[in-house]
C-alpha positions as CSV (number, residue, x, y, z in Angstrom):
1,M,-30.5,-89.5,210.1
2,A,-32.5,-86.3,210.3
3,Y,-36.3,-86.7,210.6
4,H,-38.3,-85.8,207.5
5,D,-41.8,-86.6,206.3
6,H,-41.6,-85.9,202.5
7,Q,-45.3,-86.5,201.9
8,S,-46.6,-84.0,204.4
9,I,-44.1,-81.2,204.5
10,A,-45.0,-78.1,202.5
11,P,-42.4,-76.8,200.1
12,I,-39.9,-74.3,201.6
13,N,-40.6,-70.8,200.4
14,P,-37.4,-69.4,199.0
15,A,-38.2,-66.1,200.7
16,I,-37.7,-67.6,204.2
17,I,-33.9,-67.4,204.4
18,A,-31.8,-66.7,207.4
19,V,-30.4,-63.2,207.4
20,R,-26.6,-63.2,207.0
21,T,-24.4,-60.4,208.5
22,E,-21.9,-58.7,206.4
23,A,-20.9,-56.4,209.3
24,W,-19.2,-59.2,211.2
25,G,-15.9,-59.0,209.3
26,G,-17.5,-60.1,206.0
27,T,-18.2,-63.6,207.2
28,N,-21.3,-65.7,206.4
29,R,-22.2,-66.5,210.0
30,T,-25.9,-66.5,210.8
31,K,-27.1,-64.1,213.4
32,W,-27.6,-65.5,216.9
33,L,-31.3,-64.3,216.7
34,L,-31.5,-65.9,213.2
35,T,-33.3,-63.1,211.3
36,R,-34.2,-59.4,211.8
37,D,-37.9,-60.1,212.1
38,F,-37.4,-63.0,214.5
39,S,-35.2,-60.8,216.6
40,L,-38.0,-58.3,217.0
41,V,-40.4,-61.1,218.0
42,W,-37.8,-62.3,220.5
43,W,-37.4,-58.9,222.1
44,S,-41.2,-58.5,222.3
45,Q,-41.4,-61.7,224.2
46,I,-38.6,-60.7,226.6
47,I,-40.7,-57.7,227.6
48,A,-44.0,-59.6,227.8
49,Q,-42.6,-62.6,229.6
50,V,-41.0,-60.5,232.4
51,G,-44.5,-59.0,232.9
52,D,-46.0,-62.4,233.0
53,G,-43.5,-63.5,235.6
54,V,-44.3,-60.5,237.8
55,T,-48.1,-61.1,237.4
56,K,-48.1,-64.9,237.9
57,L,-46.7,-64.8,241.4
58,A,-48.8,-61.7,242.3
59,L,-52.0,-63.4,241.3
60,I,-51.4,-66.7,243.1
61,W,-50.1,-64.9,246.2
62,F,-53.1,-62.6,246.3
63,V,-55.6,-65.5,246.1
64,Y,-53.8,-67.7,248.6
65,S,-53.3,-64.9,251.1
66,I,-57.1,-64.2,251.1
67,T,-58.5,-67.7,251.0
68,G,-55.7,-69.8,252.6
69,S,-56.9,-72.7,250.4
70,P,-54.6,-74.6,247.9
71,L,-57.7,-75.8,246.1
72,K,-59.0,-72.3,245.5
73,T,-55.6,-71.1,244.5
74,T,-55.6,-73.6,241.7
75,I,-58.6,-71.8,240.2
76,I,-56.2,-69.3,238.8
77,G,-54.4,-72.0,236.9
78,L,-57.8,-73.6,235.9
79,L,-59.1,-70.3,234.5
80,Q,-55.9,-70.0,232.4
81,T,-56.3,-73.4,230.9
82,V,-60.1,-73.5,230.2
83,P,-60.0,-71.1,227.1
84,P,-57.5,-73.1,225.1
85,I,-59.6,-76.2,225.8
86,L,-62.9,-74.6,224.8
87,F,-61.8,-72.4,221.9
88,G,-58.3,-73.6,221.0
89,P,-59.1,-75.6,217.8
90,F,-61.3,-72.7,216.5
91,F,-58.5,-70.2,217.3
92,G,-56.2,-72.5,215.3
93,V,-58.5,-72.1,212.2
94,C,-58.5,-68.3,212.7
95,V,-54.7,-68.3,212.9
96,D,-54.5,-70.1,209.6
97,R,-57.0,-67.6,208.0
98,L,-56.0,-64.2,209.4
99,P,-52.7,-62.3,209.5
100,K,-50.7,-63.7,212.4
101,K,-48.9,-60.4,213.0
102,W,-52.1,-58.5,213.8
103,I,-53.5,-61.4,215.9
104,M,-50.4,-61.1,218.1
105,I,-50.6,-57.3,218.4
106,G,-54.3,-57.3,219.1
107,S,-53.9,-59.9,221.8
108,D,-51.1,-57.9,223.5
109,V,-53.2,-54.7,223.6
110,L,-56.2,-56.6,225.0
111,R,-54.1,-58.3,227.7
112,A,-52.6,-54.9,228.7
113,L,-56.2,-53.7,229.3
114,L,-57.5,-56.7,231.1
115,I,-54.7,-57.5,233.6
116,G,-53.0,-54.2,233.8
117,L,-55.2,-51.1,233.4
118,I,-58.4,-52.5,234.9
119,P,-56.8,-53.6,238.2
120,C,-55.3,-50.2,238.5
121,L,-58.6,-48.4,237.9
122,V,-60.8,-50.5,240.2
123,P,-60.9,-49.3,243.8
124,V,-59.4,-51.7,246.4
125,E,-62.7,-52.1,248.2
126,H,-64.5,-53.2,245.0
127,F,-61.7,-55.5,243.7
128,T,-63.0,-58.9,244.8
129,I,-61.6,-62.3,244.0
130,E,-64.6,-63.0,241.8
131,R,-63.8,-60.0,239.6
132,L,-60.2,-61.1,239.5
133,Y,-61.3,-64.5,238.3
134,V,-63.2,-62.9,235.4
135,L,-60.2,-60.8,234.4
136,V,-58.0,-63.8,234.5
137,F,-60.4,-65.8,232.3
138,L,-60.6,-63.0,229.7
139,H,-56.9,-62.6,229.8
140,A,-56.5,-66.3,229.2
141,I,-58.7,-66.1,226.1
142,S,-56.4,-63.5,224.6
143,S,-53.4,-65.6,225.5
144,A,-55.0,-68.6,223.9
145,V,-55.1,-66.8,220.6
146,F,-51.6,-65.4,220.9
147,G,-49.8,-68.7,221.6
148,P,-50.7,-70.5,218.3
149,A,-50.2,-67.3,216.3
150,L,-46.7,-66.9,217.7
151,T,-45.7,-70.5,217.1
152,A,-47.4,-70.7,213.7
153,A,-45.4,-67.5,212.7
154,V,-42.0,-69.2,213.2
155,P,-41.9,-71.0,209.7
156,F,-42.4,-67.5,208.2
157,L,-39.6,-66.0,210.2
158,V,-36.8,-68.5,209.8
159,E,-35.8,-71.3,207.5
160,R,-36.8,-74.9,208.2
161,R,-33.5,-76.2,209.6
162,Q,-33.8,-73.4,212.3
163,F,-37.2,-74.4,213.6
164,T,-36.1,-76.1,216.8
165,A,-33.5,-73.4,217.4
166,A,-36.1,-70.7,217.0
167,N,-38.4,-72.4,219.5
168,A,-35.6,-72.8,222.0
169,L,-34.7,-69.1,221.7
170,L,-38.4,-68.3,222.3
171,Q,-38.3,-70.5,225.3
172,T,-35.3,-68.5,226.6
173,T,-37.7,-65.5,226.8
174,T,-40.0,-67.6,229.1
175,S,-37.0,-68.5,231.3
176,L,-35.8,-65.0,231.5
177,G,-39.3,-63.9,232.5
178,V,-39.3,-66.6,235.2
179,I,-35.8,-65.5,236.4
180,L,-36.6,-61.7,236.5
181,G,-40.4,-61.6,236.9
182,P,-40.9,-63.5,240.2
183,A,-37.9,-61.8,241.9
184,I,-39.3,-58.4,241.0
185,S,-42.8,-59.5,242.0
186,G,-41.7,-60.9,245.4
187,I,-40.0,-57.6,246.3
188,G,-43.0,-55.7,245.0
189,I,-45.5,-57.7,247.0
190,A,-43.5,-57.3,250.1
191,T,-43.2,-53.5,249.7
192,L,-46.3,-52.5,247.8
193,G,-48.9,-55.3,247.7
194,S,-50.1,-57.8,245.1
195,Q,-52.8,-55.6,243.5
196,E,-50.3,-52.8,242.7
197,V,-47.9,-55.3,241.2
198,L,-50.5,-56.4,238.7
199,C,-50.4,-52.9,237.1
200,V,-46.9,-53.6,235.7
201,N,-48.4,-55.9,233.0
202,A,-50.0,-53.0,231.1
203,L,-46.7,-51.5,230.1
204,T,-45.0,-54.8,229.3
205,Y,-47.8,-55.9,226.9
206,L,-47.9,-52.6,225.2
207,G,-44.1,-52.7,224.8
208,S,-44.4,-56.2,223.3
209,A,-47.0,-54.9,220.8
210,A,-44.7,-52.0,219.8
211,C,-41.9,-54.4,218.9
212,L,-44.3,-56.5,216.7
213,L,-45.4,-53.5,214.6
214,S,-42.5,-53.6,212.1
215,I,-42.1,-57.4,211.6
216,R,-42.7,-59.0,208.2
217,L,-43.8,-62.6,207.8
218,S,-42.0,-63.8,204.6
219,G,-44.1,-66.1,202.4
220,E,-47.4,-65.8,204.4
221,G,-50.2,-65.6,201.8
222,V,-52.9,-62.9,201.9
223,P,-55.9,-64.4,203.9
224,Q,-58.8,-65.2,201.7
225,K,-61.3,-66.2,204.4
226,T,-62.7,-65.0,207.7
227,C,-63.5,-66.8,210.9
228,V,-67.3,-66.1,210.8
229,Q,-68.4,-68.7,208.2
230,A,-69.4,-71.6,210.4
231,P,-69.6,-74.4,207.8
232,S,-66.2,-73.6,206.3
233,V,-64.6,-73.2,209.8
234,L,-65.9,-76.7,210.8
235,R,-64.7,-78.1,207.6
236,D,-61.2,-76.7,208.1
237,L,-61.2,-77.9,211.7
238,K,-62.1,-81.4,210.7
239,E,-59.3,-81.4,208.1
240,G,-56.8,-80.4,210.8
241,I,-58.0,-83.1,213.3
242,Q,-57.7,-85.8,210.6
243,F,-54.3,-84.7,209.7
244,A,-53.0,-84.5,213.3
245,L,-54.6,-87.6,214.8
246,I,-55.0,-90.0,211.9
247,K,-52.7,-89.3,209.1
248,Q,-49.6,-88.4,211.2
249,Q,-48.8,-90.9,213.9
250,R,-45.8,-88.9,215.1
251,I,-48.1,-86.0,216.0
252,L,-50.3,-88.4,218.0
253,L,-47.2,-89.7,219.9
254,L,-46.1,-86.1,220.7
255,I,-49.6,-85.4,222.0
256,L,-49.5,-88.4,224.3
257,A,-46.1,-87.4,225.7
258,A,-47.0,-83.7,226.1
259,S,-50.3,-84.6,227.8
260,L,-48.6,-86.6,230.5
261,Y,-45.9,-83.9,230.9
262,T,-48.4,-81.1,231.3
263,F,-50.4,-83.2,233.8
264,G,-47.5,-82.9,236.2
265,V,-45.8,-79.6,235.3
266,S,-48.9,-77.5,235.3
267,A,-49.8,-78.7,238.8
268,F,-46.2,-77.9,240.1
269,S,-46.1,-74.4,238.6
270,T,-49.5,-73.5,240.0
271,L,-49.0,-74.9,243.5
272,F,-45.3,-74.1,243.9
273,P,-45.8,-71.0,246.1
274,V,-47.9,-73.3,248.4
275,F,-45.2,-75.9,248.5
276,A,-42.5,-73.4,249.2
277,R,-44.5,-71.6,251.9
278,K,-45.5,-74.8,253.7
279,L,-42.5,-77.2,253.2
280,L,-39.8,-74.6,253.5
281,A,-41.6,-71.8,255.5
282,L,-40.6,-69.1,253.0
283,G,-41.9,-65.6,252.4
284,P,-42.7,-64.0,249.1
285,A,-39.1,-62.7,248.4
286,E,-37.6,-66.2,249.0
287,V,-40.3,-67.8,246.8
288,G,-39.4,-65.4,244.1
289,Y,-35.7,-66.4,244.5
290,L,-36.6,-70.1,244.0
291,W,-38.8,-69.4,241.1
292,S,-35.9,-67.4,239.5
293,A,-33.6,-70.5,240.1
294,F,-36.2,-72.5,238.2
295,G,-36.0,-70.0,235.3
296,A,-32.2,-70.2,235.3
297,G,-32.4,-73.9,234.7
298,L,-35.0,-73.4,232.0
299,L,-32.7,-70.8,230.3
300,L,-29.7,-73.0,230.3
301,V,-31.5,-75.9,228.7
302,S,-33.1,-73.6,226.2
303,L,-29.7,-72.4,225.0
304,G,-28.5,-75.9,224.8
305,L,-31.4,-76.9,222.6
306,V,-30.4,-74.4,220.0
307,G,-27.9,-77.0,218.8
308,V,-30.2,-80.0,218.4
309,T,-32.2,-78.8,215.4
310,D,-30.9,-81.5,213.1
311,W,-31.1,-84.4,215.5
312,E,-33.3,-87.4,214.4
313,L,-36.6,-87.7,216.1
314,R,-35.6,-90.8,218.0
315,K,-32.7,-89.0,219.7
316,R,-35.0,-86.0,220.5
317,F,-37.4,-88.3,222.3
318,L,-34.4,-89.8,224.3
319,L,-33.5,-86.3,225.3
320,I,-37.0,-85.7,226.6
321,A,-36.8,-89.0,228.6
322,A,-33.5,-88.0,230.2
323,S,-34.7,-84.5,231.1
324,S,-38.0,-85.7,232.6
325,A,-36.2,-88.2,234.8
326,L,-33.9,-85.4,236.0
327,S,-36.8,-83.3,237.0
328,A,-38.4,-86.2,238.8
329,A,-35.3,-86.7,240.9
330,A,-35.0,-83.0,241.7
331,L,-38.6,-82.8,242.8
332,W,-38.1,-85.6,245.2
333,G,-35.0,-83.9,246.5
334,L,-37.1,-80.8,247.4
335,V,-39.1,-82.9,249.9
336,C,-35.9,-83.6,251.9
337,V,-34.0,-80.3,251.9
338,E,-34.1,-77.5,254.4
339,Q,-31.4,-75.1,253.2
340,L,-32.5,-72.4,250.8
341,M,-29.4,-72.6,248.6
342,V,-29.8,-76.4,248.1
343,A,-33.5,-75.8,247.3
344,G,-32.5,-73.2,244.7
345,L,-30.1,-75.7,243.1
346,L,-32.8,-78.4,242.9
347,M,-35.3,-75.8,241.4
348,G,-32.7,-75.1,238.7
349,L,-32.5,-78.8,237.9
350,V,-36.3,-79.0,237.8
351,G,-36.3,-76.1,235.4
352,A,-33.7,-77.7,233.2
353,G,-35.7,-81.0,233.2
354,V,-39.1,-79.6,232.2
355,G,-37.7,-77.2,229.6
356,T,-36.8,-79.8,227.0
357,L,-40.1,-81.1,225.6
358,T,-41.9,-78.0,224.3
359,P,-39.2,-76.6,221.9
360,I,-38.6,-80.1,220.5
361,A,-42.3,-80.8,220.1
362,W,-43.0,-77.5,218.4
363,G,-40.1,-78.0,216.0
364,V,-41.4,-81.4,214.9
365,L,-44.9,-80.1,214.4
366,Q,-43.6,-77.2,212.3
367,E,-41.6,-79.6,210.2
368,I,-44.6,-81.9,209.6
369,A,-47.5,-79.5,209.2
370,P,-48.0,-77.6,205.8
371,G,-47.9,-73.9,206.1
372,H,-51.6,-73.4,205.6
373,M,-52.5,-75.9,208.4
374,I,-49.9,-75.2,211.0
375,G,-52.2,-73.1,213.2
376,R,-54.8,-75.9,213.4
377,V,-52.2,-78.5,214.2
378,L,-50.6,-76.5,217.0
379,A,-54.0,-75.6,218.4
380,I,-55.0,-79.3,218.5
381,Y,-51.7,-80.2,220.2
382,T,-52.2,-77.4,222.8
383,T,-55.8,-78.3,223.5
384,A,-54.9,-81.9,224.3
385,A,-52.1,-80.8,226.5
386,M,-54.3,-78.2,228.3
387,I,-57.0,-80.8,229.0
388,M,-54.4,-82.8,230.9
389,A,-53.1,-79.7,232.6
390,I,-56.5,-78.8,234.0
391,V,-56.9,-82.4,235.2
392,G,-53.4,-82.3,236.8
393,M,-54.0,-79.0,238.6
394,T,-57.4,-80.3,239.9
395,T,-56.0,-83.6,241.0
396,F,-52.9,-82.3,242.8
397,G,-54.8,-79.4,244.3
398,W,-57.1,-82.0,245.9
399,I,-54.2,-84.3,246.8
400,T,-52.2,-81.4,248.4
401,Q,-55.2,-80.2,250.4
402,T,-56.1,-83.7,251.6
403,F,-52.8,-85.5,252.1
404,G,-50.3,-82.6,252.5
405,E,-47.7,-80.7,250.4
406,R,-45.1,-83.5,250.7
407,V,-47.4,-86.1,249.1
408,G,-48.2,-83.6,246.4
409,V,-44.6,-83.0,245.4
410,I,-43.8,-86.8,245.5
411,G,-46.8,-87.4,243.2
412,I,-45.8,-84.8,240.7
413,G,-42.3,-86.4,240.6
414,L,-43.9,-89.8,239.8
415,V,-45.7,-88.2,236.9
416,M,-42.5,-86.8,235.5
417,L,-40.9,-90.3,235.9
418,A,-43.8,-91.8,233.9
419,T,-43.2,-89.1,231.2
420,A,-39.6,-90.2,231.0
421,I,-40.6,-93.9,230.6
422,L,-43.1,-93.1,227.9
423,A,-40.7,-90.9,225.9
424,A,-38.1,-93.7,226.1
425,A,-40.7,-96.2,224.9
426,L,-41.7,-93.9,222.0
427,S,-38.0,-93.5,221.0
428,H,-37.7,-97.3,220.8
429,W,-40.9,-97.6,218.8
430,I,-39.7,-95.0,216.3
431,R,-36.3,-96.8,215.9
432,V,-38.1,-100.1,215.2
433,R,-40.6,-98.5,212.8
434,D,-37.9,-96.6,210.9
435,A,-35.7,-99.8,210.7
436,A,-38.5,-101.9,209.3
437,P,-38.6,-100.3,205.7
438,R,-34.9,-100.7,205.4
439,Y,-35.1,-104.4,206.4
440,V,-37.8,-105.0,203.9
441,A,-35.9,-103.2,201.1
442,T,-32.7,-105.2,201.9
443,T,-34.6,-108.5,201.9
444,V,-36.3,-107.8,198.5
445,A,-32.9,-106.8,197.0
446,T,-31.3,-110.0,198.3
447,K,-34.0,-112.1,196.8
448,A,-33.7,-110.3,193.5
449,E,-30.0,-110.9,193.4
450,A,-30.3,-114.6,194.3
451,P,-30.9,-116.0,190.7
452,R,-28.0,-114.0,189.4
453,R,-25.6,-115.3,192.1
454,R,-26.7,-118.9,191.4
455,A,-26.0,-118.4,187.7
456,T,-22.6,-117.0,188.5
457,D,-21.3,-119.5,191.1
458,G,-23.1,-122.5,189.8
459,T,-25.1,-123.2,193.1
460,P,-28.5,-124.8,192.7
């Protein structure tokens, strides 16, 4: 039984139809990238995600090389999560009110300036860690706007049955960025230096913006409001919070699972260069290789998720449980290995394990939320997850610095195991809850038929 919520799902706009290809021998097969406009978005994200992968390793390596402190290194991750927490719900209101296409293009251009051109223009002697922190924070604000706008645009790019497939394909861009970006970054750091590597991002973000210029969001209404009217913004925000946290229990369950998930995953992704450098005694090129292996696992699971769009919600939660348990086991394996190839295999399993939750969660949210409210719902979901992310990075930064890298990795594995247990429990709750109405209906029908049976067979 496919999951639907008929009382809360907005009507499907007939304009949102998958593009069919006549060129493929006259068949009716759907394009692998679903629609023309979605394919442009996909290619824009390929370009931007490779740049993100290059920059992420360069930023973390730069800070850790200067400070030698795992706790200070986590500040990069903290600065990237603070803006969604502080401004995320208000950004969600803006996404619902303003054209999503131009939000994404403006964000790309701004990110190109902040993390690409400025590091190139500032002389080395004046480029301090504090200035880098400021740039990262402003860059994170731009990204906090882009994320909800991109996800909220999916229902206007593909039809409803393709939501999970579209989200999984978007996640393939993240995994390809993780595969290619860190490998390029590691070689660049070893040969040029981390500051020079940062300049690559300017071109990638500008290339992403160029791809988005010609997309069309079918069925998106013309915005009638702005984001500067405080009373109406607060009213819309309250409406979104009530819908996500009170009216729709499934959204609340997703938020609980995602919060625990990001508590562990964010800490691992931020501290991984520290773990690899200390536990495995690796240099930047080898760290880039392991991060690319992580991306390969993420890519494979993303491609596999393209086929689970029509699964019922209970089975999707079971899939999250299984994948989280897999990542927990692989993380614990990293503590014991010494060979680089074995570590690469385990990193691929970690990537496959952590890559399941997000496309499934986004697909369910896009199914439940009406088109005029999807930006707010996604922003509320992201804000809750980011709060736990910042707690996780802070907690495991302290644990790693106090008790060592081995304890930090084992602890993150325990968090992923807890995520698996929670997802399995939620799957059971959904099965029981969905079965209850059918049981009641059967019981009522049986009681209604009882007098007729007694009259027929003569029983008292």
